[in-house]
All heavy atoms as a GROMACS GRO file, in nm:
protein
  619
    1MET      N    1  -5.575  -0.637   1.769
    1MET     CA    2  -5.470  -0.595   1.860
    1MET      C    3  -5.527  -0.588   2.002
    1MET      O    4  -5.636  -0.539   2.023
    1MET     CB    5  -5.419  -0.457   1.818
    1MET     CG    6  -5.315  -0.402   1.909
    1MET     SD    7  -5.256  -0.236   1.865
    1MET     CE    8  -5.212  -0.258   1.694
    2LYS      N    9  -5.448  -0.636   2.095
    2LYS     CA   10  -5.490  -0.634   2.234
    2LYS      C   11  -5.446  -0.502   2.300
    2LYS      O   12  -5.344  -0.444   2.264
    2LYS     CB   13  -5.426  -0.751   2.310
    2LYS     CG   14  -5.475  -0.886   2.260
    2LYS     CD   15  -5.405  -0.997   2.336
    2LYS     CE   16  -5.452  -1.132   2.282
    2LYS     NZ   17  -5.383  -1.242   2.351
    3ARG      N   18  -5.525  -0.460   2.399
    3ARG     CA   19  -5.496  -0.335   2.469
    3ARG      C   20  -5.358  -0.339   2.535
    3ARG      O   21  -5.286  -0.238   2.535
    3ARG     CB   22  -5.604  -0.305   2.572
    3ARG     CG   23  -5.586  -0.170   2.637
    3ARG     CD   24  -5.700  -0.139   2.732
    3ARG     NE   25  -5.685  -0.005   2.781
    3ARG     CZ   26  -5.737   0.103   2.726
    3ARG    NH1   27  -5.813   0.092   2.619
    3ARG    NH2   28  -5.717   0.222   2.777
    4GLU      N   29  -5.319  -0.455   2.589
    4GLU     CA   30  -5.189  -0.463   2.657
    4GLU      C   31  -5.072  -0.447   2.560
    4GLU      O   32  -4.958  -0.426   2.601
    4GLU     CB   33  -5.175  -0.591   2.740
    4GLU     CG   34  -5.191  -0.719   2.663
    4GLU     CD   35  -5.333  -0.776   2.665
    4GLU    OE1   36  -5.429  -0.706   2.699
    4GLU    OE2   37  -5.346  -0.894   2.628
    5ILE      N   38  -5.100  -0.458   2.432
    5ILE     CA   39  -4.998  -0.431   2.329
    5ILE      C   40  -5.008  -0.285   2.285
    5ILE      O   41  -4.907  -0.218   2.266
    5ILE     CB   42  -5.018  -0.526   2.208
    5ILE    CG1   43  -4.992  -0.670   2.252
    5ILE    CG2   44  -4.928  -0.485   2.092
    5ILE    CD1   45  -5.031  -0.774   2.149
    6ALA      N   46  -5.132  -0.236   2.272
    6ALA     CA   47  -5.154  -0.100   2.225
    6ALA      C   48  -5.097   0.005   2.321
    6ALA      O   49  -5.039   0.105   2.277
    6ALA     CB   50  -5.303  -0.076   2.204
    7GLU      N   51  -5.115  -0.016   2.449
    7GLU     CA   52  -5.070   0.083   2.547
    7GLU      C   53  -4.920   0.109   2.542
    7GLU      O   54  -4.877   0.225   2.538
    7GLU     CB   55  -5.115   0.042   2.688
    7GLU     CG   56  -5.264   0.060   2.708
    7GLU     CD   57  -5.314   0.008   2.842
    7GLU    OE1   58  -5.240  -0.065   2.911
    7GLU    OE2   59  -5.428   0.042   2.876
    8PRO      N   60  -4.834   0.005   2.541
    8PRO     CA   61  -4.690   0.035   2.532
    8PRO      C   62  -4.649   0.096   2.398
    8PRO      O   63  -4.553   0.172   2.391
    8PRO     CB   64  -4.621  -0.099   2.554
    8PRO     CG   65  -4.725  -0.202   2.573
    8PRO     CD   66  -4.859  -0.135   2.570
    9ILE      N   67  -4.725   0.065   2.292
    9ILE     CA   68  -4.695   0.128   2.163
    9ILE      C   69  -4.717   0.278   2.172
    9ILE      O   70  -4.632   0.358   2.132
    9ILE     CB   71  -4.779   0.066   2.050
    9ILE    CG1   72  -4.733  -0.078   2.022
    9ILE    CG2   73  -4.770   0.150   1.922
    9ILE    CD1   74  -4.823  -0.155   1.927
   10ILE      N   75  -4.832   0.318   2.227
   10ILE     CA   76  -4.862   0.460   2.239
   10ILE      C   77  -4.764   0.527   2.335
   10ILE      O   78  -4.717   0.639   2.310
   10ILE     CB   79  -5.008   0.481   2.284
   10ILE    CG1   80  -5.105   0.433   2.174
   10ILE    CG2   81  -5.034   0.628   2.319
   10ILE    CD1   82  -5.093   0.505   2.040
   11LYS      N   83  -4.728   0.460   2.441
   11LYS     CA   84  -4.630   0.515   2.535
   11LYS      C   85  -4.496   0.539   2.465
   11LYS      O   86  -4.433   0.643   2.482
   11LYS     CB   87  -4.612   0.420   2.654
   11LYS     CG   88  -4.519   0.473   2.760
   11LYS     CD   89  -4.509   0.378   2.877
   11LYS     CE   90  -4.413   0.433   2.982
   11LYS     NZ   91  -4.399   0.344   3.096
   12ALA      N   92  -4.454   0.443   2.384
   12ALA     CA   93  -4.329   0.457   2.309
   12ALA      C   94  -4.338   0.570   2.207
   12ALA      O   95  -4.241   0.645   2.187
   12ALA     CB   96  -4.294   0.326   2.240
   13MET      N   97  -4.454   0.584   2.144
   13MET     CA   98  -4.473   0.693   2.048
   13MET      C   99  -4.463   0.829   2.117
   13MET      O  100  -4.407   0.923   2.061
   13MET     CB  101  -4.608   0.679   1.975
   13MET     CG  102  -4.614   0.561   1.880
   13MET     SD  103  -4.488   0.565   1.752
   13MET     CE  104  -4.542   0.708   1.660
   14LYS      N  105  -4.515   0.839   2.239
   14LYS     CA  106  -4.503   0.964   2.314
   14LYS      C  107  -4.357   0.994   2.344
   14LYS      O  108  -4.313   1.110   2.333
   14LYS     CB  109  -4.583   0.957   2.444
   14LYS     CG  110  -4.733   0.962   2.424
   14LYS     CD  111  -4.803   0.951   2.558
   14LYS     CE  112  -4.953   0.947   2.544
   14LYS     NZ  113  -5.020   0.936   2.675
   15SER      N  114  -4.281   0.893   2.381
   15SER     CA  115  -4.138   0.911   2.406
   15SER      C  116  -4.066   0.954   2.279
   15SER      O  117  -3.978   1.039   2.281
   15SER     CB  118  -4.076   0.782   2.460
   15SER     OG  119  -4.129   0.751   2.586
   16MET      N  120  -4.105   0.892   2.169
   16MET     CA  121  -4.046   0.928   2.041
   16MET      C  122  -4.078   1.073   2.006
   16MET      O  123  -3.990   1.147   1.957
   16MET     CB  124  -4.097   0.835   1.930
   16MET     CG  125  -4.021   0.852   1.800
   16MET     SD  126  -4.071   0.732   1.676
   16MET     CE  127  -4.201   0.824   1.595
   17ASP      N  128  -4.199   1.117   2.034
   17ASP     CA  129  -4.237   1.257   2.008
   17ASP      C  130  -4.148   1.353   2.087
   17ASP      O  131  -4.104   1.455   2.033
   17ASP     CB  132  -4.383   1.282   2.045
   17ASP     CG  133  -4.480   1.223   1.945
   17ASP    OD1  134  -4.437   1.185   1.834
   17ASP    OD2  135  -4.600   1.214   1.979
   18LEU      N  136  -4.121   1.321   2.212
   18LEU     CA  137  -4.034   1.406   2.293
   18LEU      C  138  -3.893   1.412   2.233
   18LEU      O  139  -3.833   1.520   2.225
   18LEU     CB  140  -4.028   1.356   2.437
   18LEU     CG  141  -4.158   1.367   2.517
   18LEU    CD1  142  -4.143   1.299   2.653
   18LEU    CD2  143  -4.198   1.513   2.535
   19ALA      N  144  -3.842   1.297   2.192
   19ALA     CA  145  -3.708   1.293   2.132
   19ALA      C  146  -3.705   1.370   2.000
   19ALA      O  147  -3.609   1.444   1.973
   19ALA     CB  148  -3.665   1.148   2.110
   20ILE      N  149  -3.809   1.356   1.920
   20ILE     CA  150  -3.814   1.429   1.793
   20ILE      C  151  -3.821   1.579   1.817
   20ILE      O  152  -3.761   1.657   1.743
   20ILE     CB  153  -3.931   1.378   1.706
   20ILE    CG1  154  -3.896   1.239   1.652
   20ILE    CG2  155  -3.960   1.474   1.591
   20ILE    CD1  156  -4.007   1.172   1.575
   21ASN      N  157  -3.893   1.621   1.919
   21ASN     CA  158  -3.899   1.764   1.952
   21ASN      C  159  -3.761   1.817   1.989
   21ASN      O  160  -3.722   1.927   1.947
   21ASN     CB  161  -3.999   1.790   2.065
   21ASN     CG  162  -4.141   1.778   2.019
   21ASN    OD1  163  -4.172   1.788   1.901
   21ASN    ND2  164  -4.232   1.755   2.113
   22GLN      N  165  -3.685   1.740   2.066
   22GLN     CA  166  -3.548   1.779   2.101
   22GLN      C  167  -3.461   1.785   1.976
   22GLN      O  168  -3.381   1.877   1.959
   22GLN     CB  169  -3.488   1.684   2.203
   22GLN     CG  170  -3.553   1.691   2.339
   22GLN     CD  171  -3.500   1.585   2.434
   22GLN    OE1  172  -3.455   1.479   2.392
   22GLN    NE2  173  -3.505   1.614   2.562
   23LEU      N  174  -3.476   1.686   1.890
   23LEU     CA  175  -3.399   1.682   1.766
   23LEU      C  176  -3.432   1.802   1.679
   23LEU      O  177  -3.343   1.868   1.625
   23LEU     CB  178  -3.429   1.552   1.690
   23LEU     CG  179  -3.366   1.537   1.552
   23LEU    CD1  180  -3.214   1.542   1.560
   23LEU    CD2  181  -3.415   1.408   1.487
   24THR      N  182  -3.560   1.833   1.665
   24THR     CA  183  -3.602   1.947   1.583
   24THR      C  184  -3.542   2.077   1.635
   24THR      O  185  -3.493   2.159   1.557
   24THR     CB  186  -3.756   1.956   1.580
   24THR    OG1  187  -3.808   1.835   1.525
   24THR    CG2  188  -3.804   2.073   1.497
   25LYS      N  189  -3.545   2.094   1.764
   25LYS     CA  190  -3.488   2.214   1.826
   25LYS      C  191  -3.339   2.225   1.791
   25LYS      O  192  -3.290   2.333   1.755
   25LYS     CB  193  -3.507   2.209   1.976
   25LYS     CG  194  -3.475   2.334   2.048
   25LYS     CD  195  -3.508   2.317   2.196
   25LYS     CE  196  -3.522   2.449   2.265
   25LYS     NZ  197  -3.558   2.435   2.406
   26ALA      N  198  -3.268   2.114   1.802
   26ALA     CA  199  -3.125   2.114   1.771
   26ALA      C  200  -3.099   2.142   1.623
   26ALA      O  201  -3.011   2.221   1.588
   26ALA     CB  202  -3.063   1.980   1.812
   27VAL      N  203  -3.177   2.081   1.536
   27VAL     CA  204  -3.159   2.098   1.392
   27VAL      C  205  -3.187   2.243   1.351
   27VAL      O  206  -3.120   2.297   1.262
   27VAL     CB  207  -3.248   1.998   1.314
   27VAL    CG1  208  -3.255   2.034   1.166
   27VAL    CG2  209  -3.195   1.856   1.333
   28ARG      N  210  -3.283   2.307   1.415
   28ARG     CA  211  -3.316   2.446   1.381
   28ARG      C  212  -3.196   2.540   1.402
   28ARG      O  213  -3.193   2.650   1.346
   28ARG     CB  214  -3.435   2.495   1.460
   28ARG     CG  215  -3.565   2.435   1.414
   28ARG     CD  216  -3.685   2.498   1.485
   28ARG     NE  217  -3.807   2.429   1.453
   28ARG     CZ  218  -3.877   2.446   1.341
   28ARG    NH1  219  -3.836   2.529   1.250
   28ARG    NH2  220  -3.988   2.378   1.321
   29ALA      N  221  -3.098   2.498   1.480
   29ALA     CA  222  -2.980   2.581   1.504
   29ALA      C  223  -2.875   2.569   1.395
   29ALA      O  224  -2.776   2.644   1.396
   29ALA     CB  225  -2.919   2.544   1.640
   30ILE      N  226  -2.894   2.480   1.299
   30ILE     CA  227  -2.797   2.463   1.190
   30ILE      C  228  -2.795   2.590   1.105
   30ILE      O  229  -2.901   2.637   1.060
   30ILE     CB  230  -2.831   2.338   1.105
   30ILE    CG1  231  -2.814   2.212   1.189
   30ILE    CG2  232  -2.745   2.334   0.978
   30ILE    CD1  233  -2.862   2.086   1.119
   31GLU      N  234  -2.676   2.643   1.084
   31GLU     CA  235  -2.661   2.769   1.011
   31GLU      C  236  -2.693   2.756   0.863
   31GLU      O  237  -2.754   2.844   0.803
   31GLU     CB  238  -2.518   2.824   1.027
   31GLU     CG  239  -2.475   2.848   1.170
   31GLU     CD  240  -2.419   2.724   1.237
   31GLU    OE1  241  -2.404   2.617   1.174
   31GLU    OE2  242  -2.390   2.734   1.359
   32ASP      N  243  -2.648   2.646   0.803
   32ASP     CA  244  -2.667   2.626   0.660
   32ASP      C  245  -2.815   2.599   0.630
   32ASP      O  246  -2.870   2.497   0.672
   32ASP     CB  247  -2.581   2.510   0.611
   32ASP     CG  248  -2.591   2.489   0.461
   32ASP    OD1  249  -2.687   2.423   0.418
   32ASP    OD2  250  -2.504   2.542   0.389
   33GLU      N  251  -2.879   2.691   0.560
   33GLU     CA  252  -3.023   2.682   0.536
   33GLU      C  253  -3.063   2.556   0.459
   33GLU      O  254  -3.162   2.491   0.495
   33GLU     CB  255  -3.072   2.806   0.460
   33GLU     CG  256  -3.220   2.806   0.438
   33GLU     CD  257  -3.270   2.931   0.366
   33GLU    OE1  258  -3.188   3.015   0.325
   33GLU    OE2  259  -3.392   2.942   0.350
   34ASP      N  260  -2.989   2.520   0.357
   34ASP     CA  261  -3.023   2.401   0.279
   34ASP      C  262  -3.014   2.274   0.363
   34ASP      O  263  -3.103   2.189   0.358
   34ASP     CB  264  -2.933   2.388   0.156
   34ASP     CG  265  -2.959   2.495   0.051
   34ASP    OD1  266  -3.073   2.550   0.049
   34ASP    OD2  267  -2.868   2.526  -0.028
   35GLU      N  268  -2.909   2.264   0.440
   35GLU     CA  269  -2.892   2.148   0.526
   35GLU      C  270  -3.003   2.142   0.631
   35GLU      O  271  -3.062   2.037   0.657
   35GLU     CB  272  -2.754   2.153   0.593
   35GLU     CG  273  -2.722   2.031   0.675
   35GLU     CD  274  -2.581   2.038   0.734
   35GLU    OE1  275  -2.529   2.149   0.758
   35GLU    OE2  276  -2.526   1.930   0.757
   36ARG      N  277  -3.030   2.257   0.693
   36ARG     CA  278  -3.135   2.266   0.795
   36ARG      C  279  -3.271   2.226   0.736
   36ARG      O  280  -3.342   2.143   0.793
   36ARG     CB  281  -3.141   2.407   0.853
   36ARG     CG  282  -3.244   2.424   0.962
   36ARG     CD  283  -3.245   2.565   1.020
   36ARG     NE  284  -3.281   2.664   0.920
   36ARG     CZ  285  -3.200   2.758   0.870
   36ARG    NH1  286  -3.077   2.771   0.913
   36ARG    NH2  287  -3.243   2.843   0.780
   37LYS      N  288  -3.305   2.279   0.620
   37LYS     CA  289  -3.433   2.247   0.556
   37LYS      C  290  -3.443   2.100   0.521
   37LYS      O  291  -3.548   2.038   0.538
   37LYS     CB  292  -3.454   2.332   0.431
   37LYS     CG  293  -3.493   2.474   0.460
   37LYS     CD  294  -3.517   2.550   0.331
   37LYS     CE  295  -3.563   2.691   0.357
   37LYS     NZ  296  -3.588   2.763   0.231
   38ARG      N  297  -3.334   2.042   0.470
   38ARG     CA  298  -3.334   1.900   0.433
   38ARG      C  299  -3.361   1.813   0.556
   38ARG      O  300  -3.442   1.721   0.552
   38ARG     CB  301  -3.201   1.863   0.366
   38ARG     CG  302  -3.198   1.722   0.309
   38ARG     CD  303  -3.068   1.688   0.239
   38ARG     NE  304  -2.956   1.684   0.333
   38ARG     CZ  305  -2.859   1.777   0.341
   38ARG    NH1  306  -2.859   1.882   0.261
   38ARG    NH2  307  -2.760   1.766   0.429
   39MET      N  308  -3.294   1.845   0.666
   39MET     CA  309  -3.314   1.767   0.788
   39MET      C  310  -3.455   1.787   0.844
   39MET      O  311  -3.518   1.691   0.888
   39MET     CB  312  -3.210   1.804   0.893
   39MET     CG  313  -3.072   1.752   0.860
   39MET     SD  314  -2.962   1.787   1.000
   39MET     CE  315  -2.805   1.744   0.927
   40LEU      N  316  -3.505   1.909   0.842
   40LEU     CA  317  -3.640   1.934   0.894
   40LEU      C  318  -3.746   1.864   0.809
   40LEU      O  319  -3.846   1.815   0.863
   40LEU     CB  320  -3.667   2.085   0.902
   40LEU     CG  321  -3.591   2.159   1.011
   40LEU    CD1  322  -3.614   2.310   1.000
   40LEU    CD2  323  -3.630   2.110   1.150
   41MET      N  324  -3.723   1.857   0.679
   41MET     CA  325  -3.817   1.784   0.592
   41MET      C  326  -3.816   1.635   0.626
   41MET      O  327  -3.921   1.571   0.630
   41MET     CB  328  -3.783   1.806   0.444
   41MET     CG  329  -3.817   1.945   0.394
   41MET     SD  330  -3.994   1.979   0.397
   41MET     CE  331  -4.054   1.860   0.281
   42PHE      N  332  -3.698   1.582   0.650
   42PHE     CA  333  -3.690   1.441   0.688
   42PHE      C  334  -3.761   1.416   0.820
   42PHE      O  335  -3.835   1.319   0.834
   42PHE     CB  336  -3.543   1.395   0.696
   42PHE     CG  337  -3.531   1.252   0.739
   42PHE    CD1  338  -3.555   1.150   0.648
   42PHE    CD2  339  -3.501   1.220   0.870
   42PHE    CE1  340  -3.547   1.017   0.688
   42PHE    CE2  341  -3.493   1.088   0.910
   42PHE     CZ  342  -3.516   0.986   0.820
   43ILE      N  343  -3.740   1.504   0.917
   43ILE     CA  344  -3.808   1.490   1.046
   43ILE      C  345  -3.960   1.496   1.026
   43ILE      O  346  -4.033   1.416   1.086
   43ILE     CB  347  -3.760   1.598   1.144
   43ILE    CG1  348  -3.613   1.574   1.182
   43ILE    CG2  349  -3.849   1.602   1.269
   43ILE    CD1  350  -3.548   1.690   1.258
   44ALA      N  351  -4.006   1.586   0.942
   44ALA     CA  352  -4.150   1.595   0.914
   44ALA      C  353  -4.201   1.465   0.854
   44ALA      O  354  -4.312   1.419   0.890
   44ALA     CB  355  -4.178   1.713   0.821
   45ASP      N  356  -4.124   1.406   0.766
   45ASP     CA  357  -4.163   1.277   0.706
   45ASP      C  358  -4.171   1.167   0.812
   45ASP      O  359  -4.264   1.086   0.812
   45ASP     CB  360  -4.065   1.235   0.596
   45ASP     CG  361  -4.076   1.320   0.471
   45ASP    OD1  362  -4.179   1.390   0.454
   45ASP    OD2  363  -3.982   1.317   0.389
   46VAL      N  364  -4.075   1.165   0.903
   46VAL     CA  365  -4.076   1.065   1.011
   46VAL      C  366  -4.200   1.082   1.098
   46VAL      O  367  -4.268   0.984   1.131
   46VAL     CB  368  -3.947   1.075   1.096
   46VAL    CG1  369  -3.959   0.994   1.225
   46VAL    CG2  370  -3.826   1.031   1.016
   47ILE      N  371  -4.231   1.206   1.133
   47ILE     CA  372  -4.349   1.234   1.214
   47ILE      C  373  -4.475   1.187   1.142
   47ILE      O  374  -4.559   1.117   1.200
   47ILE     CB  375  -4.358   1.384   1.248
   47ILE    CG1  376  -4.246   1.425   1.342
   47ILE    CG2  377  -4.495   1.419   1.307
   47ILE    CD1  378  -4.228   1.576   1.356
   48HIS      N  379  -4.487   1.224   1.017
   48HIS     CA  380  -4.606   1.188   0.939
   48HIS      C  381  -4.621   1.037   0.925
   48HIS      O  382  -4.728   0.981   0.952
   48HIS     CB  383  -4.601   1.254   0.801
   48HIS     CG  384  -4.712   1.211   0.712
   48HIS    ND1  385  -4.840   1.259   0.725
   48HIS    CD2  386  -4.714   1.123   0.609
   48HIS    CE1  387  -4.916   1.202   0.634
   48HIS    NE2  388  -4.843   1.120   0.563
   49GLU      N  389  -4.515   0.971   0.885
   49GLU     CA  390  -4.522   0.826   0.862
   49GLU      C  391  -4.548   0.750   0.991
   49GLU      O  392  -4.626   0.654   0.993
   49GLU     CB  393  -4.395   0.776   0.793
   49GLU     CG  394  -4.387   0.814   0.647
   49GLU     CD  395  -4.504   0.760   0.564
   49GLU    OE1  396  -4.543   0.642   0.581
   49GLU    OE2  397  -4.558   0.837   0.484
   50SER      N  398  -4.484   0.790   1.100
   50SER     CA  399  -4.507   0.718   1.226
   50SER      C  400  -4.650   0.738   1.274
   50SER      O  401  -4.712   0.645   1.327
   50SER     CB  402  -4.406   0.760   1.332
   50SER     OG  403  -4.420   0.896   1.366
   51HIS      N  404  -4.703   0.856   1.252
   51HIS     CA  405  -4.842   0.880   1.289
   51HIS      C  406  -4.937   0.795   1.203
   51HIS      O  407  -5.027   0.728   1.256
   51HIS     CB  408  -4.876   1.029   1.273
   51HIS     CG  409  -5.015   1.064   1.313
   51HIS    ND1  410  -5.057   1.066   1.443
   51HIS    CD2  411  -5.122   1.098   1.238
   51HIS    CE1  412  -5.185   1.098   1.448
   51HIS    NE2  413  -5.227   1.118   1.325
   52MET      N  414  -4.913   0.795   1.074
   52MET     CA  415  -5.001   0.722   0.981
   52MET      C  416  -4.988   0.570   0.996
   52MET      O  417  -5.088   0.498   0.990
   52MET     CB  418  -4.970   0.761   0.836
   52MET     CG  419  -4.996   0.907   0.805
   52MET     SD  420  -5.170   0.954   0.825
   52MET     CE  421  -5.245   0.866   0.691
   53GLN      N  422  -4.866   0.521   1.017
   53GLN     CA  423  -4.841   0.377   1.016
   53GLN      C  424  -4.846   0.312   1.155
   53GLN      O  425  -4.862   0.190   1.164
   53GLN     CB  426  -4.705   0.348   0.952
   53GLN     CG  427  -4.692   0.399   0.810
   53GLN     CD  428  -4.795   0.337   0.716
   53GLN    OE1  429  -4.829   0.219   0.728
   53GLN    NE2  430  -4.844   0.415   0.622
   54ILE      N  431  -4.834   0.392   1.259
   54ILE     CA  432  -4.832   0.333   1.394
   54ILE      C  433  -4.945   0.388   1.480
   54ILE      O  434  -5.030   0.313   1.526
   54ILE     CB  435  -4.694   0.356   1.462
   54ILE    CG1  436  -4.583   0.290   1.379
   54ILE    CG2  437  -4.696   0.301   1.605
   54ILE    CD1  438  -4.442   0.324   1.424
   55THR      N  439  -4.946   0.519   1.503
   55THR     CA  440  -5.046   0.576   1.594
   55THR      C  441  -5.189   0.555   1.546
   55THR      O  442  -5.273   0.506   1.623
   55THR     CB  443  -5.020   0.727   1.616
   55THR    OG1  444  -4.887   0.744   1.669
   55THR    CG2  445  -5.121   0.786   1.713
   56LEU      N  446  -5.218   0.591   1.422
   56LEU     CA  447  -5.356   0.579   1.374
   56LEU      C  448  -5.409   0.435   1.375
   56LEU      O  449  -5.522   0.414   1.419
   56LEU     CB  450  -5.371   0.641   1.235
   56LEU     CG  451  -5.366   0.794   1.232
   56LEU    CD1  452  -5.386   0.844   1.090
   56LEU    CD2  453  -5.466   0.856   1.327
   57PRO      N  454  -5.331   0.336   1.331
   57PRO     CA  455  -5.383   0.199   1.341
   57PRO      C  456  -5.411   0.156   1.485
   57PRO      O  457  -5.507   0.084   1.510
   57PRO     CB  458  -5.272   0.114   1.278
   57PRO     CG  459  -5.202   0.205   1.184
   57PRO     CD  460  -5.206   0.340   1.252
   58VAL      N  461  -5.330   0.201   1.580
   58VAL     CA  462  -5.353   0.164   1.720
   58VAL      C  463  -5.480   0.231   1.771
   58VAL      O  464  -5.566   0.167   1.830
   58VAL     CB  465  -5.231   0.200   1.808
   58VAL    CG1  466  -5.264   0.182   1.955
   58VAL    CG2  467  -5.110   0.115   1.771
   59VAL      N  468  -5.493   0.362   1.747
   59VAL     CA  469  -5.610   0.432   1.801
   59VAL      C  470  -5.739   0.398   1.726
   59VAL      O  471  -5.847   0.427   1.775
   59VAL     CB  472  -5.589   0.586   1.810
   59VAL    CG1  473  -5.471   0.617   1.900
   59VAL    CG2  474  -5.572   0.648   1.674
   60LYS      N  475  -5.725   0.334   1.612
   60LYS     CA  476  -5.844   0.284   1.544
   60LYS      C  477  -5.913   0.180   1.634
   60LYS      O  478  -6.034   0.176   1.644
   60LYS     CB  479  -5.806   0.220   1.410
   60LYS     CG  480  -5.920   0.160   1.335
   60LYS     CD  481  -5.873   0.096   1.205
   60LYS     CE  482  -5.987   0.024   1.136
   60LYS     NZ  483  -5.939  -0.049   1.019
   61HIS      N  484  -5.832   0.099   1.699
   61HIS     CA  485  -5.884  -0.004   1.789
   61HIS      C  486  -5.917   0.054   1.928
   61HIS      O  487  -6.010   0.007   1.994
   61HIS     CB  488  -5.783  -0.117   1.806
   61HIS     CG  489  -5.754  -0.191   1.679
   61HIS    ND1  490  -5.840  -0.283   1.626
   61HIS    CD2  491  -5.648  -0.185   1.595
   61HIS    CE1  492  -5.788  -0.332   1.514
   61HIS    NE2  493  -5.672  -0.274   1.493
   62PHE      N  494  -5.838   0.152   1.971
   62PHE     CA  495  -5.852   0.209   2.106
   62PHE      C  496  -5.846   0.361   2.097
   62PHE      O  497  -5.744   0.423   2.130
   62PHE     CB  498  -5.743   0.156   2.199
   62PHE     CG  499  -5.742   0.007   2.211
   62PHE    CD1  500  -5.652  -0.070   2.137
   62PHE    CD2  501  -5.831  -0.058   2.294
   62PHE    CE1  502  -5.652  -0.208   2.146
   62PHE    CE2  503  -5.832  -0.196   2.305
   62PHE     CZ  504  -5.743  -0.271   2.230
   63PRO      N  505  -5.954   0.425   2.053
   63PRO     CA  506  -5.953   0.571   2.034
   63PRO      C  507  -5.917   0.649   2.160
   63PRO      O  508  -5.857   0.757   2.154
   63PRO     CB  509  -6.095   0.604   1.989
   63PRO     CG  510  -6.164   0.476   1.965
   63PRO     CD  511  -6.081   0.366   2.019
   64GLU      N  512  -5.950   0.593   2.275
   64GLU     CA  513  -5.921   0.663   2.401
   64GLU      C  514  -5.771   0.672   2.430
   64GLU      O  515  -5.728   0.750   2.516
   64GLU     CB  516  -5.993   0.594   2.518
   64GLU     CG  517  -5.940   0.458   2.552
   64GLU     CD  518  -5.989   0.342   2.464
   64GLU    OE1  519  -6.060   0.365   2.365
   64GLU    OE2  520  -5.954   0.228   2.498
   65LEU      N  521  -5.689   0.596   2.357
   65LEU     CA  522  -5.544   0.603   2.375
   65LEU      C  523  -5.478   0.711   2.290
   65LEU      O  524  -5.358   0.735   2.302
   65LEU     CB  525  -5.480   0.467   2.342
   65LEU     CG  526  -5.514   0.351   2.434
   65LEU    CD1  527  -5.442   0.224   2.388
   65LEU    CD2  528  -5.480   0.382   2.578
   66HIS      N  529  -5.556   0.777   2.205
   66HIS     CA  530  -5.498   0.879   2.118
   66HIS      C  531  -5.428   0.984   2.204
   66HIS      O  532  -5.485   1.036   2.299
   66HIS     CB  533  -5.606   0.946   2.032
   66HIS     CG  534  -5.548   1.024   1.918
   66HIS    ND1  535  -5.483   1.143   1.937
   66HIS    CD2  536  -5.544   0.997   1.786
   66HIS    CE1  537  -5.442   1.188   1.820
   66HIS    NE2  538  -5.476   1.101   1.727
   67PRO      N  539  -5.302   1.014   2.174
   67PRO     CA  540  -5.225   1.108   2.256
   67PRO      C  541  -5.292   1.244   2.273
   67PRO      O  542  -5.285   1.303   2.380
   67PRO     CB  543  -5.092   1.121   2.182
   67PRO     CG  544  -5.082   0.997   2.102
   67PRO     CD  545  -5.223   0.958   2.066
   68ASP      N  546  -5.356   1.295   2.171
   68ASP     CA  547  -5.421   1.425   2.180
   68ASP      C  548  -5.539   1.420   2.276
   68ASP      O  549  -5.562   1.515   2.351
   68ASP     CB  550  -5.466   1.475   2.044
   68ASP     CG  551  -5.348   1.509   1.954
   68ASP    OD1  552  -5.236   1.528   2.006
   68ASP    OD2  553  -5.367   1.515   1.832
   69ILE      N  554  -5.613   1.313   2.274
   69ILE     CA  555  -5.729   1.299   2.363
   69ILE      C  556  -5.680   1.290   2.507
   69ILE      O  557  -5.733   1.355   2.596
   69ILE     CB  558  -5.814   1.176   2.326
   69ILE    CG1  559  -5.882   1.201   2.190
   69ILE    CG2  560  -5.918   1.147   2.434
   69ILE    CD1  561  -5.954   1.080   2.135
   70GLN      N  562  -5.576   1.212   2.530
   70GLN     CA  563  -5.521   1.199   2.666
   70GLN      C  564  -5.467   1.333   2.715
   70GLN      O  565  -5.484   1.370   2.830
   70GLN     CB  566  -5.410   1.094   2.669
   70GLN     CG  567  -5.464   0.954   2.657
   70GLN     CD  568  -5.354   0.850   2.665
   70GLN    OE1  569  -5.237   0.879   2.640
   70GLN    NE2  570  -5.391   0.729   2.700
   71HIS      N  571  -5.404   1.409   2.625
   71HIS     CA  572  -5.349   1.539   2.662
   71HIS      C  573  -5.462   1.634   2.703
   71HIS      O  574  -5.448   1.709   2.799
   71HIS     CB  575  -5.270   1.597   2.545
   71HIS     CG  576  -5.212   1.731   2.573
   71HIS    ND1  577  -5.109   1.750   2.662
   71HIS    CD2  578  -5.246   1.854   2.525
   71HIS    CE1  579  -5.081   1.879   2.667
   71HIS    NE2  580  -5.162   1.944   2.586
   72MET      N  581  -5.574   1.630   2.635
   72MET     CA  582  -5.688   1.716   2.666
   72MET      C  583  -5.747   1.678   2.803
   72MET      O  584  -5.789   1.764   2.877
   72MET     CB  585  -5.795   1.705   2.559
   72MET     CG  586  -5.748   1.754   2.424
   72MET     SD  587  -5.697   1.924   2.433
   72MET     CE  588  -5.818   1.995   2.327
   73ARG      N  589  -5.748   1.550   2.836
   73ARG     CA  590  -5.801   1.506   2.964
   73ARG      C  591  -5.714   1.552   3.081
   73ARG      O  592  -5.762   1.570   3.191
   73ARG     CB  593  -5.812   1.354   2.967
   73ARG     CG  594  -5.923   1.302   2.882
   73ARG     CD  595  -5.929   1.150   2.891
   73ARG     NE  596  -6.029   1.100   2.799
   73ARG     CZ  597  -6.036   0.977   2.758
   73ARG    NH1  598  -5.948   0.889   2.801
   73ARG    NH2  599  -6.128   0.938   2.673
   74GLU      N  600  -5.585   1.567   3.056
   74GLU     CA  601  -5.492   1.604   3.162
   74GLU      C  602  -5.503   1.751   3.199
   74GLU      O  603  -5.453   1.793   3.301
   74GLU     CB  604  -5.348   1.572   3.119
   74GLU     CG  605  -5.324   1.423   3.107
   74GLU     CD  606  -5.191   1.390   3.042
   74GLU    OE1  607  -5.116   1.482   3.006
   74GLU    OE2  608  -5.162   1.270   3.026
   75ARG      N  609  -5.567   1.831   3.118
   75ARG     CA  610  -5.579   1.976   3.145
   75ARG      C  611  -5.675   2.004   3.254
   75ARG      O  612  -5.749   1.964   3.312
   75ARG     CB  613  -5.624   2.048   3.020
   75ARG     CG  614  -5.513   2.055   2.918
   75ARG     CD  615  -5.555   2.137   2.802
   75ARG     NE  616  -5.445   2.144   2.709
   75ARG     CZ  617  -5.449   2.213   2.600
   75ARG    NH1  618  -5.554   2.283   2.568
   75ARG    NH2  619  -5.347   2.217   2.519
   0.00000   0.00000   0.00000
């Protein structure tokens, strides 16, 4: 994988993380506990799978692009 491909992938994953955080916040307001739990479990699966199938393979080639590492550098 080339860096010019890896960078937009990680950028898109960061955008997806922001959207998922907004979604999670909205779902937590659902009154019905079973429905809320079912949706939160699905969101957790999406987070896990996207990390395992997209983020980790990219950062295997370019560890410096890992979102957590970049976040630590920004502090």
